[in-house]
C-alpha positions as CSV (number, residue, x, y, z in Angstrom):
1,M,168.9,163.5,17.4
2,R,168.0,162.8,20.7
3,L,164.6,161.3,19.3
4,Q,165.7,160.0,16.1
5,N,163.2,157.5,14.9
6,K,161.0,158.0,17.7
7,V,156.9,158.3,17.2
8,A,155.5,160.7,19.6
9,L,151.9,161.6,20.5
10,I,151.1,165.0,21.6
11,T,147.7,166.5,22.4
12,G,147.1,169.6,23.0
13,A,149.6,170.2,20.5
14,G,147.1,172.8,19.1
15,S,149.0,175.6,20.8
16,G,151.4,176.8,23.9
17,I,153.4,173.6,25.6
18,G,152.5,171.1,22.7
19,R,153.0,173.2,20.2
20,E,156.2,174.1,21.1
21,S,157.2,170.3,22.1
22,A,155.6,169.1,18.8
23,L,157.9,171.5,16.9
24,L,161.0,170.6,19.1
25,F,160.3,166.8,18.8
26,A,160.1,167.2,15.2
27,R,163.3,168.9,14.7
28,E,164.9,166.2,17.1
29,G,164.0,163.5,14.8
30,A,160.6,162.6,15.5
31,Q,157.8,161.4,13.8
32,V,154.7,163.2,15.2
33,V,151.5,162.8,15.8
34,V,149.7,166.3,16.4
35,C,146.2,166.2,18.5
36,D,144.1,168.7,19.6
37,L,140.3,169.5,19.2
38,N,141.2,172.9,17.8
39,E,141.7,172.2,13.9
40,A,143.1,174.9,13.2
41,G,145.4,175.2,15.7
42,G,146.4,171.6,15.5
43,K,146.7,172.3,11.7
44,E,149.0,175.1,11.9
45,T,151.7,173.2,14.4
46,L,151.5,170.7,11.5
47,S,152.0,173.2,8.6
48,Q,155.2,174.5,10.9
49,I,156.4,171.3,11.2
50,E,156.4,170.6,7.3
51,A,157.6,173.7,6.9
52,A,160.7,173.0,8.8
53,G,161.4,169.3,7.3
54,G,159.8,167.6,9.9
55,Q,157.4,164.3,9.4
56,A,153.3,164.9,11.3
57,I,150.1,163.6,11.2
58,F,147.4,166.1,12.5
59,V,144.0,163.9,14.4
60,K,141.0,166.1,15.8
61,A,140.5,164.3,19.3
62,D,138.4,165.2,22.4
63,V,140.6,163.4,24.7
64,S,137.5,163.4,27.2
65,K,135.9,161.3,24.5
66,G,137.8,157.2,24.9
67,A,136.9,156.7,21.0
68,E,138.8,159.3,19.6
69,V,140.9,158.2,22.0
70,K,141.7,155.2,21.4
71,A,141.3,156.7,17.2
72,A,143.9,158.8,17.6
73,I,146.2,156.2,19.0
74,A,145.3,153.5,16.1
75,A,146.0,156.8,13.4
76,A,149.9,156.6,14.8
77,E,150.1,153.2,14.5
78,T,148.9,152.8,11.2
79,T,150.9,155.6,10.1
80,Y,153.8,155.5,11.6
81,G,154.1,151.5,12.1
82,K,154.5,152.2,16.2
83,L,154.3,154.2,19.1
84,N,157.6,155.4,21.5
85,V,156.5,158.5,23.0
86,L,153.2,159.3,24.5
87,F,152.8,163.1,26.1
88,N,149.6,163.6,27.9
89,N,149.9,167.7,27.5
90,A,145.9,168.4,26.5
91,G,144.5,170.5,29.5
92,I,141.9,173.2,30.2
93,F,141.3,176.4,33.0
94,H,138.0,177.7,33.2
95,G,138.2,181.0,33.8
96,A,135.1,180.2,36.3
97,D,137.7,178.1,38.5
98,N,137.4,179.5,42.0
99,S,137.0,178.6,45.2
100,V,135.5,175.2,46.5
101,L,132.2,177.1,47.8
102,D,131.3,178.9,44.3
103,T,132.7,177.0,41.5
104,E,130.0,175.3,39.8
105,E,129.5,171.3,39.4
106,E,129.7,172.0,35.4
107,I,132.9,173.5,35.8
108,W,134.2,171.1,38.1
109,D,133.1,168.2,35.6
110,L,134.8,170.0,32.5
111,T,137.9,170.3,34.4
112,I,138.6,166.9,35.6
113,N,136.8,165.8,32.0
114,I,139.8,167.0,29.8
115,N,142.7,167.2,32.9
116,L,142.3,163.9,34.6
117,K,140.7,161.8,32.4
118,G,141.9,162.5,29.6
119,V,145.0,161.8,30.7
120,F,143.5,158.4,31.8
121,L,142.9,157.7,28.2
122,G,145.6,158.4,27.0
123,C,147.8,156.3,29.3
124,K,144.4,153.1,29.1
125,Y,145.0,153.3,25.1
126,G,148.3,154.4,24.8
127,I,150.4,152.1,27.4
128,P,148.7,148.6,24.7
129,A,150.8,150.4,21.2
130,L,153.8,150.8,24.0
131,L,154.0,147.6,24.6
132,R,154.0,146.4,21.2
133,S,156.6,149.0,20.3
134,G,158.9,147.5,23.0
135,G,158.3,150.4,25.5
136,G,158.8,154.2,25.7
137,S,158.0,157.4,27.6
138,I,154.8,158.7,29.0
139,I,155.1,162.2,29.9
140,N,151.7,163.4,31.5
141,T,151.0,167.7,32.9
142,A,150.9,167.7,35.7
143,S,151.4,171.6,37.6
144,F,153.1,172.7,40.8
145,V,149.8,173.0,41.9
146,A,150.1,169.1,42.2
147,V,152.2,169.7,44.8
148,M,151.1,172.9,46.6
149,G,147.9,174.9,47.2
150,A,147.6,177.6,44.7
151,A,148.1,181.8,45.8
152,T,144.4,182.2,43.7
153,P,141.6,179.6,44.3
154,Q,141.1,177.0,41.8
155,I,139.9,174.0,42.7
156,A,138.9,172.4,40.0
157,Y,142.1,172.8,37.9
158,T,144.6,171.9,41.4
159,A,142.3,168.4,41.9
160,S,142.7,167.4,38.6
161,K,146.4,168.2,38.4
162,G,146.5,166.1,42.2
163,G,145.1,163.4,40.1
164,V,147.5,163.3,37.4
165,L,150.2,163.1,39.6
166,S,149.6,160.1,41.8
167,M,148.1,158.7,38.4
168,T,151.6,159.1,37.0
169,R,153.2,157.5,40.1
170,E,151.0,154.4,39.9
171,I,151.7,153.9,36.4
172,A,155.6,154.2,36.7
173,I,155.9,151.5,39.1
174,E,153.3,149.1,37.4
175,F,154.9,149.1,33.9
176,A,158.4,149.2,34.8
177,R,159.5,146.2,34.4
178,Q,157.8,146.3,30.6
179,N,160.5,149.1,30.0
180,I,157.8,152.2,30.1
181,R,158.8,155.3,31.9
182,A,156.0,157.4,32.9
183,N,156.7,161.0,34.7
184,A,154.8,164.0,35.8
185,L,155.6,166.8,34.0
186,C,154.8,170.1,36.2
187,P,155.3,174.0,35.1
188,G,154.9,176.5,36.6
189,P,152.5,179.5,34.9
190,V,153.5,179.6,31.8
191,Q,153.2,182.7,29.3
192,T,150.7,182.5,27.3
193,P,147.1,183.7,25.7
194,L,144.9,181.9,27.8
195,L,146.7,183.2,31.1
196,D,147.0,186.7,29.8
197,E,143.0,186.7,29.5
198,L,142.8,184.8,33.1
199,L,145.2,187.8,35.0
200,A,144.4,190.9,33.1
201,D,143.9,192.9,35.9
202,P,147.4,194.5,36.7
203,A,146.5,193.2,40.7
204,R,145.6,189.5,40.0
205,R,148.4,188.7,37.6
206,Q,151.1,190.3,40.2
207,R,149.8,188.4,43.0
208,R,151.3,185.2,40.8
209,L,154.0,187.3,39.9
210,V,155.4,188.1,43.4
211,H,155.2,184.1,44.3
212,I,157.6,183.3,41.4
213,P,161.3,183.6,42.4
214,P,162.8,184.9,39.0
215,G,159.8,187.6,38.9
216,R,158.2,186.0,35.7
217,F,155.9,183.4,34.1
218,A,158.1,180.3,32.0
219,Q,158.3,180.3,28.4
220,A,156.0,177.3,26.2
221,P,160.0,176.5,25.1
222,E,161.4,176.0,27.9
223,I,158.6,173.6,28.8
224,A,159.0,171.6,25.8
225,N,162.9,171.1,26.5
226,A,162.1,169.4,29.8
227,A,159.7,167.1,28.0
228,L,162.1,166.5,25.2
229,F,164.6,165.8,28.3
230,L,161.2,162.9,28.9
231,A,161.0,162.2,25.9
232,S,164.5,160.8,25.4
233,D,166.6,158.4,26.2
234,E,168.6,160.4,28.4
235,S,166.2,160.2,31.1
236,S,165.7,156.3,31.0
237,F,166.6,156.0,34.9
238,V,163.7,159.1,35.5
239,N,160.7,157.1,35.8
240,G,157.6,158.4,38.5
241,S,158.7,161.6,39.2
242,T,157.8,164.9,39.8
243,F,159.3,166.9,37.4
244,L,159.1,170.3,38.7
245,V,159.9,173.2,36.2
246,D,158.7,176.0,38.2
247,G,161.1,178.4,38.5
248,G,162.0,177.8,41.9
249,I,158.0,178.3,43.2
250,T,158.0,175.4,45.1
251,A,161.7,176.0,47.3
252,A,160.2,179.0,48.3
253,Y,159.0,180.3,51.1
254,V,156.8,184.0,50.0
255,T,154.7,186.5,52.6
256,A,154.5,189.3,50.4
257,E,151.3,189.8,48.7
């Protein structure tokens, strides 16, 4: 088992990439702290882990609030005695996130608070726990739009993920000699209920698909497998990376519309 004797905290673990990662990490031997603001989703993930014979707890937390993030880290140490893997995965994409000219300040603030501040708080309170356990792996979910512009305007989301990428690099450098690795997981568009809702318009959906060389969206388990590699000791010399799992989007030059 690739995560035997490791304790992993995953934010946004109530659905999508977070849930698939929590299930996979547990199958690979980790004790998992399932963290999500959505209590129903988080408890469903917990139930699935336990039904498969894994070990986990659920902690409800809003990642944009420092006290709640700090409490989640504390729950990991109180329950399992340590923290080895910190997966800052929670994030949102708001339907009203659009051009810089059209996006309201409220949408900007909400997106930045969850997607960027949430990662900052996870690292702020999680790194001391990793240090107490002798080091570990930080995985911060960014996006392929952290390295290139989005095909359709989404200014707040793109800015937040660019911030996650830059912050991850700095953390990777600062803590490398203290046995902590930090990497930015940068998925392409992932097939989720949220994406289906945002791309309900077939024309809008096709504008996204035309930029993806395989002609399909990623599946959440595919991204979870990449997260598992970054969490495991197999990636022991992978640090400060822009870990792209995008089907080749960033390698392609596509002009079709």
